[in-house]
C-alpha positions, 0 to 999 in steps of 0.5 A, spaced: 503 237 954 506 230 954 509 226 949 506 219 948 508 214 944 504 208 941 504 204 935 500 201 929 499 195 927 496 194 919 492 187 923 494 183 916 495 176 921 490 172 925 487 175 931 490 172 937 497 174 934 494 181 933 492 180 941 499 178 943 502 184 939 497 188 942 498 185 950 506 185 948 506 194 947 501 194 952 505 191 957 512 194 954 508 201 958 507 204 951 501 209 950 496 207 945 495 202 939 492 204 932 490 199 927 488 201 920 481 201 916 482 199 909 481 193 905 488 193 900 492 190 899 487 185 897 493 180 897 493 180 905 488 178 909 487 184 913 482 184 919 476 189 919 478 195 923 471 197 927 470 189 930 478 189 932 479 194 936 471 191 939 476 184 941 482 188 942 478 192 948 475 186 951 483 183 951 487 189 954 486 193 960 491 200 960 493 201 953 488 206 949 487 203 943 484 207 936 484 207 928 489 210 924 485 213 920 477 210 919 475 212 911 468 216 912 467 214 905 466 206 908 460 207 913 454 211 914 456 217 919 450 214 925 452 206 924 460 209 925 457 213 931 454 207 934 460 203 933 464 208 936 460 209 942 460 202 943 468 200 943 468 207 948 464 202 952 466 196 952 474 199 953 471 203 958 474 211 955 480 208 952 478 210 945 481 215 939 478 216 934 481 218 927 478 220 921 480 220 914 477 222 907 480 216 904 485 216 898 485 210 894 480 210 888 480 203 887 478 201 894 472 206 893 470 204 886 471 197 887 465 196 893 461 202 889 463 207 893 464 214 890 471 217 890 470 225 888 476 230 887 479 232 893 474 238 894 469 232 894 473 228 900 474 234 904 467 235 904 464 228 905 469 229 911 467 235 914 460 232 914 461 226 917 466 230 922 460 234 924 456 229 925 460 225 929 461 231 935 454 231 935 452 224 935 458 221 939 455 225 946 449 221 945 442 224 945 439 226 939 441 228 932 438 232 927 443 235 920 442 237 914 448 237 910 449 236 901 451 229 902 448 227 909 441 228 911 440 226 920 433 226 923 432 226 928 436 220 930 438 217 937 446 216 937 447 210 943 449 208 948 452 214 951 459 216 951 463 212 956 469 219 955 465 226 956 464 230 953 465 224 947 471 220 944 477 224 942 477 226 935 483 226 931 482 228 924 488 227 918 490 233 916 497 234 911 492 240 907 489 247 909 482 244 909 483 238 913 487 242 918 483 248 918 477 243 920 481 239 925 482 246 929 476 247 929 472 241 931 478 235 933 482 233 939 488 231 935 490 232 928 494 225 924 500 226 919 505 223 916 510 224 911 510 221 904 514 216 901 522 217 899 523 222 904 529 222 908 529 225 916 532 231 914 526 232 909 521 231 913 523 235 920 522 241 916 516 239 912 513 237 919 515 243 921 512 248 917 505 244 917 505 245 925 507 252 924 501 253 920 496 249 924 498 254 929 496 260 925 489 257 923 488 255 931 489 262 932 485 264 927 479 260 930 480 262 936 483 256 940 489 255 943 494 252 939 497 247 945 490 244 946 490 240 939 495 234 940 499 233 934 500 226 932 506 223 927 506 217 924 513 214 922 514 208 917 512 212 910 518 216 909 525 213 909 526 215 915 531 211 920 528 210 926 530 204 930 537 202 928 540 204 934 538 208 941 542 214 938 538 214 932 530 213 936 533 219 941 534 223 935 529 223 931 523 222 938 528 229 939 527 232 933 519 231 932 518 233 939 521 239 938 518 240 931 511 240 936 509 232 935 505 230 941 504 223 940 509 218 936 506 212 932 511 208 930 509 202 925 509 196 928 512 190 924 510 182 925 513 177 921 508 175 916 508 180 911 515 178 908 516 184 905 517 188 911 523 185 912 527 190 909 523 195 913 526 193 919 533 192 916 533 199 914 530 202 921 523 204 918 519 200 922 520 196 928 520 189 931 519 187 939 526 187 939 527 194 937 520 196 941 523 194 948 529 198 947 525 203 945 521 203 951 526 201 955 532 206 954 529 211 950 522 213 952 523 214 960 528 220 958 523 223 955 518 222 960 523 225 965 523 231 960 516 232 961 515 232 968 515 239 971 520 241 976 520 239 983 
């Protein structure tokens, strides 16, 4: 399975600047740009994810775009399905759909959305993923769950990608991993703040081993499930040098990552400066080095021998 590279840009900046950043990343030859889907911190002017993705689809040509990740609590699943199918068409099939259960209680309660315990959030994520698995294939959907009742609802427009746009499920625990192994094309993972690279690699390796086991238990080839890893949360030193970037990619690809997502800094967030200096976040300069000097050696490694 080929190794792919992308960035997550937290879209708390005017759209023209966001589009310019995304076009910059596309011109470098990276594979994907992901947007966050959240309303906090409330001090930042965060653009809504799905309307932004629709606009980015119009302003780009090759790069894949996606949500990392959409909080399933925030939208009716059939409305979300129509948003996804619309952006899939606008982008001519360049869309990936990341789904998560939600983690920040205030983000829910401030707008009147329930924030249940972990079991309850997993149940909601499961039902929405099952509905989307049907709805994103187009046609009519009927579903009866504990939280959602769908009665012969139409899912339009038809999907551009066949059989449907890919689902990526945020999976850091057994329940969400099991769901991903059953329904998704990929998993979205990250490591917790405060952990160093020496600590995150073993944690990720163990998670991938458990994910392999869950795939096999469900009768699925583990190699058919892509695994993304998001940087910028843990205290991993990545973007300080070419050697550090190479070492990071080598370690995580060996541990089972198929998609590496680097958190992209932009100057409007002054508190991100320290993250760039520490090598946790990338800026345009470090992305240029990554694309020109580091990624090509992994692209070559991914090609079969002649």
